[in-house]
C-alpha atoms as one frame of an Amber mdcrd trajectory, in Angstrom:
protein
 -17.524  22.055 -13.271 -20.243  21.212 -15.771 -18.686  23.668 -18.211 -15.316
  21.941 -17.868 -16.863  18.517 -18.378 -18.733  19.762 -21.426 -15.458  20.950
 -22.959 -13.859  17.530 -22.456 -16.974  15.727 -23.684 -16.922  17.674 -26.950
 -13.264  16.790 -27.461 -13.874  13.061 -26.890 -17.079  13.030 -28.923 -15.204
  13.890 -32.104 -12.387  11.415 -31.430 -13.181   8.185 -33.256 -10.357   6.235
 -31.581 -11.521   7.339 -28.108 -15.084   6.221 -28.836 -13.883   2.817 -30.049
 -11.670   2.247 -26.988 -14.378   3.315 -24.531 -17.014   1.107 -26.167 -14.554
  -1.809 -26.319 -13.821  -1.445 -22.608 -17.462  -1.678 -21.578 -18.177  -4.506
 -24.007 -15.290  -6.521 -22.573 -16.623  -6.050 -19.044 -19.934  -7.566 -20.145
 -17.966 -10.497 -21.564 -17.316 -11.585 -17.979 -20.708 -13.249 -18.366 -19.239
 -15.534 -21.029 -17.090 -17.166 -18.350 -20.292 -18.725 -17.063 -20.739 -20.668
 -20.293 -17.222 -22.163 -20.364 -17.269 -25.936 -19.900 -14.352 -28.317 -19.503
 -14.464 -31.953 -20.538 -11.668 -34.018 -18.970 -12.319 -37.651 -19.749 -15.599
 -38.521 -18.098 -15.526 -35.391 -15.977 -17.490 -32.376 -17.118 -17.799 -29.130
 -15.240 -18.879 -25.581 -15.939 -16.901 -22.629 -14.616 -20.019 -20.930 -13.232
 -20.700 -23.997 -11.081 -17.432 -23.473  -9.203 -18.877 -20.579  -7.231 -17.190
 -17.634  -8.962 -20.564 -15.917  -9.391 -21.748 -16.521  -5.842 -22.404 -13.548
  -3.611 -20.344 -12.080  -2.016 -17.305 -13.567  -3.818 -18.471 -12.174  -7.171
 -17.735  -8.605  -6.036 -14.082  -9.521  -5.589 -13.866 -11.605  -8.765 -15.528
  -9.091 -11.086 -13.613  -6.136  -9.633 -10.328  -7.913 -10.268 -11.191  -9.001
 -13.812 -12.616  -5.602 -14.797  -9.539  -3.829 -13.416  -7.362  -5.825 -15.825
  -9.166  -4.092 -18.701  -8.428  -0.555 -17.484  -5.644  -0.177 -20.039  -8.279
   0.630 -22.689  -9.415   3.726 -20.812  -5.799   4.483 -19.887  -5.020   4.820
 -23.599  -7.906   7.269 -23.910  -6.593   9.336 -20.977  -3.024   9.447 -22.299
  -4.188  10.231 -25.848  -6.502  12.916 -24.485  -3.502  14.660 -22.932  -1.080
  14.212 -25.834  -3.669  15.427 -28.352  -3.871  18.700 -26.429  -0.267  19.339
 -27.440  -0.306  17.876 -30.952  -3.547  19.667 -31.889  -2.573  22.823 -29.972
  -5.976  22.824 -28.259  -4.343  23.440 -24.896  -3.025  26.763 -26.131  -6.394
  27.662 -27.606  -8.181  26.777 -24.364  -5.874  29.088 -22.417  -6.320  31.878
 -24.959 -10.094  31.473 -24.662  -9.867  32.201 -20.942  -9.421  28.788 -19.353
  -6.860  28.930 -16.551  -4.197  26.244 -16.201  -5.808  25.162 -12.943  -9.168
  24.790 -14.684  -7.518  22.882 -17.511  -6.067  20.288 -15.122  -9.344  20.199
 -13.191 -11.233  19.424 -16.397  -8.937  16.468 -17.079  -9.207  15.189 -13.521
 -12.998  15.496 -13.601 -12.922  13.365 -16.746 -10.839  10.810 -14.846 -13.430
  10.764 -12.057 -16.273  10.387 -14.556 -14.556   7.456 -16.269 -13.927   5.780
 -12.915 -17.444   6.492 -11.651 -19.235   5.241 -14.777 -17.019   2.137 -14.848
 -17.869   1.395 -11.208 -21.608   1.841 -11.768 -21.479  -0.330 -14.880 -19.560
  -3.036 -13.015 -22.137  -2.885 -10.212 -24.965  -3.486 -12.691 -23.164  -6.357
 -14.434 -22.298  -7.965 -11.097 -25.851  -7.715  -9.771 -27.242  -9.324 -12.933
 -24.683 -12.144 -12.931 -24.980 -12.683  -9.194 -28.744 -13.018  -9.165 -28.545
 -15.244 -12.245 -26.001 -17.734 -10.904 -25.433 -17.220  -7.173 -26.593 -19.841
  -4.665 -26.921 -17.088  -2.046 -29.233 -14.160  -2.725 -30.084 -12.985   0.783
 -29.753  -9.198   0.978 -27.206  -9.295   3.817 -24.984 -11.588   1.766 -25.449
  -9.658  -1.470 -24.325  -6.346   0.032 -21.359  -7.791   1.920 -17.971  -7.251
   0.253 -19.298  -4.184  -1.551 -16.097  -2.450  -0.457 -14.453  -4.057  -3.491
 -16.366  -1.588  -5.651 -14.920   1.285  -3.620 -11.441  -0.205  -4.021 -12.096
  -0.604  -7.765 -13.120   3.062  -8.067 -10.060   4.301  -6.137  -7.775   1.968
  -8.108  -9.049   3.269 -11.450  -8.865   6.884 -10.298  -5.274   6.424  -9.172
  -4.237   4.666 -12.374  -5.929   7.201 -14.644  -4.436  10.111 -12.654  -1.013
   8.522 -13.213  -1.769   8.273 -16.946  -2.888  11.910 -16.994   0.388  12.966
 -15.406   2.419  10.892 -17.888   0.490  12.420 -20.777   1.494  15.899 -19.608
   5.046  14.883 -18.712   5.910  13.134 -21.989   3.361  14.681 -24.404   3.428
  11.711 -26.810   0.891   8.968 -26.102   3.034   6.080 -27.376   6.027   7.142
 -25.287   3.834   7.799 -22.239   2.351   4.298 -22.434   5.858   2.922 -22.967
   7.017   4.723 -19.843   4.099   3.186 -17.955   5.347  -0.283 -18.921   8.927
   0.638 -18.020   7.773   1.920 -14.630   5.934  -1.344 -13.954   9.122  -3.266
 -14.781  11.123  -0.880 -12.572   8.859  -1.578  -9.595   9.246  -5.315 -10.219
  13.028  -5.020 -10.258  13.064  -2.922  -7.078  10.903  -5.500  -5.325  13.140
  -8.367  -6.472  16.278  -6.598  -5.238  14.724  -5.699  -1.888  13.114  -9.083
  -1.341  15.920 -11.389  -2.455  19.022  -9.318  -1.770  18.542  -6.575   0.803
  15.795  -7.861   3.128  15.851 -11.574   2.383  13.465 -13.670   4.478  11.460
 -10.725   5.842   8.324  -8.772   4.926  10.171  -5.453   4.807  10.329  -5.427
   1.000   6.553  -5.890   0.757   5.981  -3.155   3.339   8.173  -0.753   1.353
   6.675  -1.605  -2.035   3.134  -0.876  -0.872   4.010   2.833  -1.102   4.988
   2.642  -4.791   2.225   3.885  -7.126   1.442   0.837  -9.271   2.016  -1.624
  -6.433  -0.258   0.353  -4.116  -3.002   0.251  -6.757  -2.468  -3.462  -7.284
  -2.800  -4.106  -3.554  -6.321  -2.687  -3.471  -7.854  -5.652  -5.304  -5.625
  -8.727  -5.058  -6.163 -11.889  -7.090  -9.355 -13.715  -6.049  -8.681 -17.191
  -7.423  -7.031 -18.628  -4.330 -10.207 -17.757  -2.385 -12.178 -20.415  -4.244
 -13.149 -23.405  -2.133 -11.720 -25.788  -4.738  -8.318 -24.092  -4.540  -8.397
 -23.975  -0.735  -9.310 -27.669  -0.582  -6.565 -28.637  -3.033  -4.009 -26.665
  -1.016  -5.048 -28.390   2.214  -4.813 -31.816   0.585  -1.219 -31.271  -0.455
  -0.316 -29.921   2.955  -0.264 -26.252   1.987  -2.082 -23.383   3.602  -3.387
 -20.238   1.951  -3.530 -17.417   4.473  -3.540 -14.520   2.030  -5.121 -11.252
   3.106  -7.948 -10.431   0.692  -9.423  -7.549   2.672  -9.701  -3.890   1.707
  -7.812  -1.803   4.266  -8.237   1.903   4.885  -4.509   2.616   4.766  -4.252
   1.031   1.314  -7.001   3.326   0.087  -5.262   6.337   1.641  -1.954   5.505
  -0.078  -3.584   5.473  -3.514  -5.618   8.610  -2.752  -2.369  10.319  -1.732
  -0.869   9.354  -5.104  -3.923  10.829  -6.839  -3.269  14.197  -5.173   0.442
  13.944  -6.004  -0.211  13.223  -9.688  -2.742  16.045  -9.998  -0.408  18.479
  -8.246   2.570  17.442 -10.417   0.435  17.804 -13.540  -0.486  21.360 -12.567
   3.110  22.116 -11.546   4.422  20.946 -14.940   1.805  22.914 -16.824   2.626
  26.110 -14.923   6.380  25.734 -15.398   6.297  24.585 -19.005   6.458  27.050
 -21.861   3.455  26.351 -24.079
């Protein structure tokens, strides 16, 4: 496995665009800290975002995981470009001539996906710990380590998304078209949900239950938006007679759905590579 990772590392090391995108991704994650310095002045009222509890343990695990996941498109571009460059530069053919099997080729790409997801998760953990201990009102160990499952959900979410991008890179071969297809697929899932929810199963939860098995929706469900968890939002909702009963938890079946998609995307990538004439 180390040999396969070394091959991929050497390819990425000489790709200037890949280096820029990877560095940009990690820099943007650190910019989460800048949210703490944002201040709003509304008449005589002044408040700082960090004072609203977004960096309190354990909420910060949810908040940072959600925000960092929004930036995954930068690494997704690297994954898609990594696959398309294999075709445009004919390195895939050279790798196979040099003795690399098609199974090993796909494994090397998937290992790269796992490394990206793993390093991103570790980096997010470090950033969150620093921000939490800097701004949180609660630093007891039992509180700090609660909600750590959001990091697991973040890792699985990234792995699933990058595996999807890997598959699209092999399926379409051109990075721009593969990323375009990703956008089209997201729109397609939105349309399917709208039809099911407002036309077919109006007034029920059946549409939501069906959509949780779609790839992008299943990944989205792993880390839902955290903003309505804030006490200020909950209080405002109660004052206007509303009630927020959203499920923010990480459920095992949601993880299994995304993991199943990971296996499907890897299998389809290998299937395409075996059937395709290189």
